[in-house]
C-alpha positions as CSV (number, residue, x, y, z in Angstrom):
1,M,-73.2,13.4,28.0
2,Y,-72.2,10.9,25.3
3,N,-70.8,7.4,26.5
4,N,-67.6,6.0,25.1
5,H,-69.4,3.6,22.7
6,N,-71.7,6.0,21.0
7,Q,-69.9,9.3,21.1
8,S,-70.2,11.1,17.8
9,Q,-66.8,12.2,16.5
10,S,-66.0,15.5,15.1
11,P,-64.6,15.7,11.5
12,L,-61.1,16.2,13.1
13,S,-61.0,13.4,15.4
14,N,-62.4,11.3,12.6
15,A,-59.7,12.0,10.3
16,S,-57.0,11.5,13.1
17,H,-57.3,7.6,12.9
18,S,-57.2,5.1,10.2
19,Q,-60.0,2.6,9.9
20,T,-59.4,-0.7,11.5
21,V,-61.0,-3.8,12.6
22,G,-61.6,-3.2,16.3
23,V,-59.1,-1.0,18.4
24,R,-56.0,-2.7,17.2
25,G,-56.4,-3.4,13.5
26,P,-55.5,-4.4,10.9
27,V,-56.0,-1.5,8.8
28,L,-58.5,-1.5,6.1
29,V,-57.7,-1.2,2.4
30,Q,-61.0,0.6,2.1
31,D,-60.0,3.5,4.0
32,T,-59.8,6.3,1.3
33,V,-59.4,8.9,3.9
34,L,-56.0,7.2,4.7
35,H,-55.0,6.9,1.0
36,E,-55.9,10.2,0.0
37,T,-54.0,11.7,3.1
38,L,-50.8,9.8,2.5
39,E,-51.0,10.2,-1.4
40,D,-51.1,14.0,-0.6
41,F,-48.2,14.0,1.7
42,V,-46.2,11.9,-0.9
43,F,-46.9,14.3,-3.8
44,S,-46.8,17.6,-1.9
45,T,-43.1,18.2,-2.6
46,T,-42.1,19.6,-6.1
47,L,-39.3,17.7,-7.5
48,P,-36.0,19.3,-7.1
49,R,-34.3,21.4,-9.6
50,R,-31.3,19.7,-11.4
51,I,-29.2,22.5,-10.9
52,H,-29.5,25.7,-8.5
53,T,-31.5,23.5,-6.3
54,K,-31.0,25.5,-2.9
55,G,-32.5,28.9,-3.0
56,Y,-34.4,31.7,-1.4
57,G,-37.1,34.0,-3.0
58,A,-38.4,37.6,-2.6
59,F,-40.8,39.9,-4.1
60,G,-40.8,43.7,-5.0
61,Y,-41.1,46.2,-7.8
62,F,-38.7,47.4,-10.6
63,Y,-39.1,51.1,-11.6
64,T,-37.1,52.6,-14.7
65,T,-34.9,55.5,-14.0
66,H,-33.7,56.4,-17.6
67,S,-35.7,55.8,-20.7
68,M,-34.3,53.1,-22.8
69,K,-36.5,54.1,-25.9
70,Q,-33.7,54.7,-28.0
71,Y,-32.3,51.1,-27.7
72,T,-35.5,49.0,-27.1
73,K,-39.2,49.2,-27.6
74,A,-39.8,47.0,-24.5
75,G,-42.7,48.9,-22.9
76,F,-41.6,48.7,-19.2
77,L,-38.2,50.5,-20.3
78,Q,-39.7,53.4,-22.1
79,T,-40.6,55.8,-19.7
80,P,-39.1,56.9,-16.2
81,N,-40.7,55.9,-13.1
82,K,-42.6,53.0,-14.8
83,Q,-43.0,50.4,-12.3
84,V,-43.6,46.5,-12.8
85,P,-44.0,43.8,-10.0
86,V,-41.0,41.5,-9.9
87,A,-40.1,37.9,-8.2
88,V,-36.4,37.1,-7.5
89,R,-34.8,33.6,-6.6
90,F,-31.4,33.6,-5.3
91,S,-29.7,30.2,-5.5
92,L,-26.6,27.9,-5.3
93,A,-25.9,26.6,-8.8
94,S,-24.1,23.1,-7.6
95,S,-26.2,22.4,-4.5
96,N,-28.5,20.2,-2.7
97,K,-30.9,21.4,0.0
98,G,-28.3,21.1,2.6
99,T,-25.6,22.8,1.0
100,P,-24.0,25.7,3.1
101,D,-24.7,28.9,1.8
102,T,-21.2,30.3,2.4
103,L,-19.8,27.3,0.2
104,R,-17.5,28.4,-2.8
105,N,-20.3,28.4,-5.6
106,V,-22.0,30.2,-8.2
107,R,-25.0,32.4,-7.1
108,G,-28.0,32.5,-9.1
109,F,-29.9,35.8,-9.4
110,S,-33.0,35.1,-11.4
111,T,-35.7,37.9,-11.9
112,R,-39.2,37.7,-13.1
113,F,-40.6,41.0,-14.5
114,Y,-44.4,40.8,-14.5
115,T,-44.8,43.5,-17.3
116,E,-48.2,44.6,-19.3
117,E,-46.7,43.0,-22.2
118,G,-45.9,39.7,-20.6
119,I,-43.3,37.9,-18.6
120,F,-39.8,38.7,-18.9
121,D,-37.1,36.4,-17.1
122,L,-33.7,37.6,-16.6
123,L,-31.2,34.9,-15.3
124,C,-28.0,36.1,-13.9
125,N,-25.2,34.9,-12.0
126,H,-23.1,36.6,-9.2
127,L,-19.8,36.2,-11.5
128,P,-19.6,37.8,-15.0
129,V,-18.2,34.8,-16.8
130,F,-19.1,31.1,-17.3
131,F,-16.9,27.7,-17.4
132,V,-17.6,27.1,-21.1
133,R,-18.9,28.9,-24.3
134,D,-21.1,26.2,-25.9
135,A,-24.3,24.8,-24.3
136,I,-23.4,21.3,-25.4
137,R,-20.6,21.2,-22.8
138,V,-22.8,22.3,-19.9
139,P,-24.0,18.7,-18.9
140,D,-20.3,17.7,-18.7
141,I,-19.4,20.8,-16.6
142,I,-22.3,19.9,-14.1
143,S,-21.1,16.4,-13.9
144,H,-17.7,17.8,-13.0
145,L,-19.2,20.0,-10.4
146,S,-21.4,17.2,-8.9
147,P,-20.5,14.9,-6.1
148,S,-18.9,11.4,-6.9
149,P,-21.5,8.9,-8.5
150,V,-19.4,6.2,-6.4
151,N,-20.1,7.5,-2.8
152,N,-22.0,10.9,-3.4
153,L,-19.1,12.7,-1.8
154,P,-17.1,15.7,-3.0
155,D,-14.3,14.7,-5.4
156,P,-11.4,17.0,-6.0
157,E,-10.4,15.0,-9.1
158,R,-14.0,15.8,-10.6
159,L,-13.6,19.4,-10.4
160,W,-10.1,20.1,-11.1
161,S,-10.2,17.7,-14.3
162,M,-12.8,20.0,-15.5
163,F,-10.3,23.1,-15.4
164,A,-7.6,20.8,-17.0
165,E,-9.9,19.6,-19.7
166,Y,-11.3,23.0,-20.6
167,P,-8.7,25.8,-21.0
168,E,-11.6,28.2,-21.9
169,S,-12.7,27.7,-18.2
170,T,-9.4,29.3,-16.9
171,N,-11.0,32.9,-16.9
172,M,-13.7,31.4,-14.7
173,L,-11.2,29.6,-12.4
174,I,-9.6,33.0,-11.7
175,W,-12.9,34.6,-10.6
176,F,-14.4,31.5,-8.9
177,F,-11.4,30.8,-6.6
178,S,-10.9,34.6,-5.8
179,D,-12.8,35.7,-2.6
180,L,-15.9,36.4,-4.8
181,G,-16.6,32.8,-4.8
182,T,-17.5,32.8,-1.1
183,V,-20.6,34.9,-0.2
184,K,-22.1,35.6,3.2
185,S,-25.1,37.9,2.3
186,L,-27.3,37.9,-1.1
187,R,-27.9,41.8,-0.3
188,H,-24.4,42.5,-1.0
189,I,-23.5,40.6,-4.5
190,K,-23.7,41.7,-8.0
191,G,-25.5,40.1,-10.8
192,Y,-24.4,39.3,-14.3
193,S,-26.4,38.4,-17.5
194,V,-23.1,36.5,-18.4
195,S,-24.9,35.6,-21.8
196,T,-25.2,38.2,-24.2
197,Y,-28.8,39.4,-25.2
198,V,-30.2,41.7,-28.1
199,W,-32.1,44.9,-27.6
200,R,-34.1,46.1,-30.5
201,N,-35.9,49.6,-30.8
202,A,-39.0,50.5,-32.6
203,Q,-36.8,51.3,-35.8
204,G,-35.4,47.6,-36.1
205,V,-31.9,48.7,-34.9
206,R,-30.4,45.9,-32.8
207,N,-27.7,46.2,-30.2
208,Y,-25.9,43.6,-28.1
209,V,-26.6,43.9,-24.5
210,K,-25.4,42.6,-21.0
211,Y,-27.2,43.1,-18.0
212,H,-25.7,44.1,-14.7
213,W,-27.1,44.2,-11.1
214,F,-25.5,46.3,-8.4
215,P,-26.3,46.0,-4.7
216,M,-27.1,49.4,-3.2
217,A,-25.9,48.3,0.0
218,G,-22.6,47.6,-1.5
219,V,-20.5,44.6,-2.6
220,Q,-19.3,42.4,0.1
221,Y,-17.6,39.0,0.0
222,I,-15.8,36.8,2.6
223,D,-12.5,34.8,2.5
224,Q,-12.5,31.0,2.6
225,Q,-11.7,30.6,6.2
226,E,-14.8,32.9,7.4
227,A,-17.0,30.7,4.7
228,Q,-15.9,27.5,6.4
229,R,-16.6,28.7,9.9
230,L,-20.0,30.0,9.0
231,A,-20.7,26.9,7.1
232,C,-20.6,25.0,10.5
233,E,-22.1,27.9,12.6
234,D,-25.1,28.8,10.2
235,P,-25.2,26.9,6.9
236,D,-28.5,29.1,6.0
237,I,-26.9,32.2,7.0
238,A,-27.6,34.1,3.5
239,G,-31.3,33.2,3.3
240,R,-32.0,34.1,6.7
241,D,-30.0,37.4,6.2
242,L,-32.2,38.1,3.3
243,Y,-35.6,37.0,4.9
244,D,-34.9,38.9,8.2
245,S,-33.9,42.2,6.5
246,I,-37.0,42.4,4.7
247,A,-39.1,41.1,7.5
248,K,-37.8,44.1,9.6
249,G,-38.9,46.4,7.0
250,N,-35.3,46.9,5.4
251,A,-35.9,46.8,1.7
252,V,-33.2,45.1,-0.5
253,E,-32.3,47.2,-3.5
254,Y,-30.3,46.8,-6.6
255,E,-29.5,49.1,-9.6
256,M,-29.8,47.7,-13.4
257,R,-27.1,48.9,-15.7
258,V,-26.5,47.6,-19.1
259,Q,-23.6,47.5,-21.4
260,L,-24.6,48.1,-25.2
261,M,-22.6,46.9,-28.3
262,N,-23.0,47.4,-31.9
263,P,-22.9,44.0,-33.4
264,E,-20.7,45.2,-36.0
265,D,-17.8,45.6,-33.4
266,A,-17.4,41.7,-33.2
267,K,-15.2,42.2,-36.3
268,L,-13.1,44.5,-34.6
269,L,-12.6,42.9,-31.1
270,P,-9.9,40.4,-30.4
271,F,-12.4,38.1,-28.8
272,D,-16.1,37.0,-29.6
273,P,-18.2,39.2,-27.7
274,L,-21.0,36.5,-27.6
275,D,-18.5,34.1,-26.0
276,D,-19.6,33.6,-22.2
277,T,-16.3,33.1,-20.9
278,K,-15.2,36.7,-21.6
279,V,-16.3,40.2,-20.2
280,W,-16.6,43.6,-22.0
281,D,-14.0,46.2,-21.4
282,E,-16.3,48.8,-19.4
283,A,-14.2,51.8,-20.6
284,V,-15.2,50.9,-24.1
285,Y,-18.6,49.7,-23.4
286,P,-19.6,51.8,-20.4
287,L,-22.4,50.8,-18.0
288,L,-25.5,52.6,-18.6
289,P,-28.1,53.0,-15.8
290,V,-31.5,51.7,-16.4
291,G,-33.4,51.4,-13.3
292,R,-34.0,50.2,-9.5
293,M,-35.3,47.0,-8.1
294,V,-36.8,47.2,-4.7
295,L,-37.5,43.8,-2.9
296,N,-39.8,44.8,0.2
297,C,-42.0,41.4,0.4
298,N,-41.0,38.0,1.7
299,P,-42.8,34.9,0.4
300,E,-46.0,33.8,2.5
301,N,-45.6,30.2,1.1
302,Y,-42.2,29.1,0.0
303,A,-43.6,26.1,-1.9
304,D,-45.9,27.7,-4.1
305,Q,-44.2,31.2,-4.6
306,V,-40.4,30.3,-4.9
307,D,-40.1,26.6,-5.4
308,K,-42.7,26.7,-8.2
309,L,-41.3,29.7,-10.0
310,A,-40.3,28.4,-13.4
311,F,-37.7,30.6,-15.0
312,N,-37.0,30.5,-18.8
313,P,-34.6,32.7,-20.6
314,A,-37.0,32.4,-23.5
315,N,-39.6,34.1,-21.7
316,L,-38.8,37.5,-23.5
317,L,-40.7,40.6,-24.6
318,P,-40.8,42.6,-27.8
319,G,-37.5,44.5,-28.1
320,L,-35.8,42.1,-25.8
321,E,-34.3,39.1,-27.8
322,F,-31.6,36.8,-27.4
323,S,-28.5,36.6,-29.6
324,D,-26.3,34.0,-31.2
325,D,-24.7,33.2,-28.0
326,K,-24.2,29.5,-28.0
327,V,-25.0,28.9,-24.3
328,L,-27.9,31.1,-24.1
329,Q,-29.5,29.6,-27.1
330,G,-29.0,26.3,-25.6
331,R,-30.6,27.4,-22.6
332,T,-33.7,28.7,-24.5
333,F,-34.5,25.0,-25.5
334,I,-34.1,23.2,-22.3
335,Y,-35.5,25.2,-19.4
336,S,-39.3,24.8,-20.7
337,D,-38.6,20.9,-20.8
338,A,-37.0,21.1,-17.4
339,Q,-40.1,22.9,-16.1
340,R,-42.4,20.3,-17.5
341,H,-40.6,17.7,-16.0
342,R,-40.4,19.2,-12.5
343,L,-43.9,20.7,-12.2
344,G,-45.9,19.2,-14.8
345,P,-47.3,20.1,-18.4
346,D,-49.5,22.9,-16.7
347,Y,-46.7,24.7,-15.1
348,R,-47.8,28.1,-16.9
349,N,-51.1,28.1,-14.8
350,I,-49.4,28.0,-11.5
351,P,-50.2,31.3,-10.0
352,V,-46.5,32.5,-9.8
353,N,-45.9,31.5,-13.4
354,K,-49.4,32.8,-14.9
355,Q,-49.4,35.0,-17.9
356,L,-53.0,35.9,-18.9
357,N,-53.9,34.9,-22.3
358,W,-50.8,33.0,-22.8
359,S,-50.3,30.7,-25.9
360,P,-47.1,29.5,-27.8
361,A,-47.7,32.6,-30.2
362,S,-47.0,34.9,-27.1
363,M,-43.4,33.7,-27.2
364,V,-40.9,36.3,-29.0
365,S,-39.0,34.8,-31.7
366,S,-35.6,36.5,-32.0
367,G,-33.9,38.0,-35.2
368,N,-36.8,38.6,-37.5
369,G,-35.6,40.5,-40.6
370,R,-32.0,39.1,-40.2
371,Y,-30.5,37.4,-43.1
372,V,-28.4,34.3,-42.3
373,A,-26.5,32.0,-44.5
374,G,-23.6,29.7,-44.3
375,E,-22.5,26.0,-44.2
376,I,-23.8,24.0,-41.3
377,M,-20.9,22.8,-39.2
378,R,-19.9,22.0,-35.5
379,A,-16.8,24.3,-34.9
380,E,-15.1,26.3,-32.5
381,I,-15.6,30.0,-32.3
382,P,-13.0,32.5,-33.8
383,N,-10.5,34.0,-31.5
384,P,-11.1,31.8,-28.4
385,D,-8.1,33.3,-26.5
386,D,-8.3,31.3,-23.3
387,F,-6.0,33.3,-21.0
388,T,-5.7,36.9,-21.8
389,Q,-8.5,38.1,-19.7
390,A,-7.8,35.6,-17.0
391,S,-4.1,37.3,-16.9
392,Q,-5.9,40.8,-17.0
393,R,-8.2,39.9,-14.1
394,Y,-5.5,38.4,-12.0
395,E,-3.3,41.5,-12.5
396,S,-6.2,43.8,-11.2
397,F,-6.0,41.9,-7.9
398,S,-4.2,43.7,-4.8
399,A,-1.5,41.6,-3.3
400,T,-4.0,40.4,-0.6
401,E,-6.4,39.1,-3.1
402,K,-3.7,37.5,-5.1
403,K,-2.3,35.6,-2.0
404,N,-6.0,34.3,-1.1
405,L,-6.4,33.1,-4.7
406,A,-3.4,31.1,-4.8
407,N,-4.2,29.5,-1.4
408,N,-7.8,28.8,-2.4
409,I,-6.6,27.1,-5.5
410,A,-3.9,25.3,-3.9
411,S,-5.9,23.9,-1.0
412,G,-8.2,22.0,-3.7
413,L,-5.9,21.4,-6.4
414,V,-3.6,19.6,-3.8
415,D,-6.1,16.7,-3.6
416,A,-6.3,16.3,-7.6
417,Q,-4.4,13.6,-9.5
418,P,-0.8,14.5,-10.5
419,N,-1.5,14.8,-14.4
420,T,-4.5,16.9,-13.5
421,Q,-2.2,19.1,-11.4
422,R,0.3,19.5,-14.1
423,T,-2.3,20.5,-16.5
424,V,-3.9,23.2,-14.3
425,L,-0.5,24.6,-13.4
426,R,0.4,24.9,-17.1
427,H,-2.9,26.9,-17.4
428,L,-1.9,29.1,-14.6
429,E,1.5,29.5,-16.1
430,R,-0.4,31.0,-19.0
431,V,-2.3,33.5,-16.8
432,S,0.8,34.3,-14.7
433,P,3.9,32.5,-13.9
434,A,4.2,34.1,-10.4
435,L,0.5,32.7,-9.6
436,A,1.6,29.4,-10.7
437,D,4.6,29.6,-8.3
438,M,2.5,30.6,-5.4
439,V,0.2,27.9,-6.1
440,R,3.0,25.5,-6.3
441,N,4.4,26.8,-2.9
442,Q,1.1,26.5,-1.3
443,M,0.6,23.2,-2.3
444,L,3.8,22.0,-0.9
445,L,2.7,23.4,2.5
446,Y,-0.3,21.5,2.1
447,S,1.2,18.1,1.2
448,G,4.9,18.1,1.4
449,T,5.5,17.5,-2.3
450,V,5.7,19.8,-5.4
451,R,4.1,18.7,-8.6
452,K,6.6,19.6,-11.3
């Protein structure tokens, strides 16, 4: 038996104590084991995303059910039953790590396809429209959606002044403050590309395309009251539900469908089809089935497999391109810079982001063969029409949905400044005078005063 003074220590016990002068210290600067241990800890956490901070991941595969050869030369969409691995990250757009899953928010639904031709990243949201139609406005939108810079608390005036300042966001307001804005389960949400992409076939024919995901388990949303209750009882309910379902062997499945449009149709429509605040009429541009996605595997290491996923809408394939959509084009510039800042310049060699033999030449440049000419300018798109689709969406709601929408808007708008309230109510008048009246009446119940 070893005595206490001459006992040989195991590597584990040796690394469990700092080097000190005697038993009590002080700790020595020369203790490189201590330095390395603490430095590893300090640098072990990946920088958070600027937006879509809170998220969950799952893995599985996508298989084509209908050949899309007529519309695109992308290899994995040519033959039915062609299967490719996928990684998916669901997220909350305006969030931090502690944001409740059921908070009124935009859910991100990003999918990475690992194909033989390379990586294809499809970035979707759970609502089909966006707040603005130009990427240059996005930083201001994120600022409006962020907490107060004074006290880091939610500020209703910051949010509602955005809807007042940007009439184009009115369509998003109707979608966002409906019950679709509150979600309990990620297994029951749709996904929309929002932005318009391009499919190009082997003959060089181009079509505009919007992507849609449909949950095979059916669409489900919750009202604001249930969302608030669940935020207290289980703030991570959506992530837990996703993980537990897959862990129990219940795969989570979605169907991909697309809408296709001849670019020449843009001359005939009353709005710009590349406007991210608009949807396309499904009766005119029907949803075509493409394939199924099956998520059947949970992450084994969240930090390496999900947190380090570096999505980029510029990760395209031959036959899959981006359009002149101003929001999409702006996003293709900035995502890679954001990933370099967050994960380092070598982020493409992280296993979950790895594409064999990748080089900048692997990137797909969109629009080859097009002739584009014109005066360089900064201008609004033709036919902006900020209110027609918002009105159509509102009129499609049931009486209960209309009531819930008015209550959801009023409960927040009541805390905004009077000038902001008046402007938002004017926008709502353009959507529906009845909606504006319901919102005013609900605000009266909340505050005891009515903003004229």
